N, C-alpha and C positions, 0 to 999 in steps of 0.2 A: 295725410298733408293739409292745410286749410286752401293753399291758393289753388289746389288738386278741388278742394269742395266748391272752390266759390268760380272757379272753370265750370263743373257740373250746373252750379244753380244759373250761370249766365246760359248756356248752353239750352236747360231746359226751360226757362224764362222765355227769351229768344227765339227757341224754335215752337211755342206755342200758338197755337193759331188763333186760339181762342181770349189767350192774353192778348197777341198783338192789336186783334180785333179790338177788344175794349178801351187797349192802351195807345192806341193809335195815335192820338195827338197829345197827350198826356205827359210831362215834363215835370220831375220835384227831386226834391230829396228827404228822406224821411230818415228817421231812427229807430232801432229798437232797442231797448233797454231791457234787459232782465239782471235786476238786482243792479249792480254795478256796474254791468258791462253792457257797453253800445256795440249795435251793428249799424251804418250806415250803410242807406241804399241810394244809387243815382240812376235817375230815370229819365230816359231824354227819347221821346217822341213813343213810347211804350217800350223801348230796349231798356233792358239793366243793364245799364254799362259800366257802373264800379261796384263793389260792394268793401266798404273797409270797416274791418273789425278791430275796435279800439277795446282796452282792456277796461280801463277805469275813467276814461277825460270824457266828460260829457261831450253831446253831440254839439258840434256850433255850426252853423251856418245851413242849418235844415227849415224846411216847411213845416216839418209836424213830427211829433215825438207817441212812438207807441210806448210806454213804458208799463211794466208787469215783476212781479217776484218770482224766484226761480220753482219756489213749490206750485205756484200757480202755471207756469210756464209746464213746468216737470206733467203737471194732470190734465193740462193743453195735448201735448206731445202723445198721451197713452194712444193704444191702438181704438178702442172704444171709449174714448173720456165720459165722462159723466157729465147731464147736464147743467148749463150752465160753463162748460168746458168745452165744449166741441167744436166752437166755433169763437173768432176773435170777434165776432161785434156781442156775442153773446159774454164773453169778457168783458167789454167795456160796459156793458148792459149791466151787468151784476157788480160792477165795479172792482173789480177782479183784476182789470186794467184800465188805463190812463188814456185819452188822447189829450194833447195839448198842441199849443200854438196854432196855425192857421189851419183850422178845420175843416175849411172848404175844401181842400185838395179830397180828404180822406174821407168826405162823404159823395163829392162828385165821383169819385173813381175807388169806391169801396170794395167792390168785388176783383178787379183789377189787384189792389193792393192785398187783399184774403189770397188770390193765387200765389202771388210772388209768395207771402208769409209762409205758405201750404208748400209750395216747392223748397223755400230755404229750411224748415221742418225736417223734409223728406232727406234734403241733400247732408243732416247733421253736422251742421257747418260749428 
């Protein structure tokens, strides 16, 4: 069930001391787009307070967007991904994913955001 996975994700993020240290003063709204499916993450002082899964509506009111296609996302999610697919930053650098909007929060809090995305992957939302 989606609500159980969202609760699990929030618990994993909010109970991770390393993520809490990295995101202590970080608040933002960002969206992850995989093809036409969007997931919005709301962060307040490092805590993941809300996750919204929206089927086809593009994100509104987000600071930045991370966008990729389903094939790239599947390769990123493999247990041992190929070079270039092993990390969210690698996807961006190889132009398999795109970050748009206000990129300053992304650049300033990249390790925190990557941690949230990695936990998102593990929750299989």
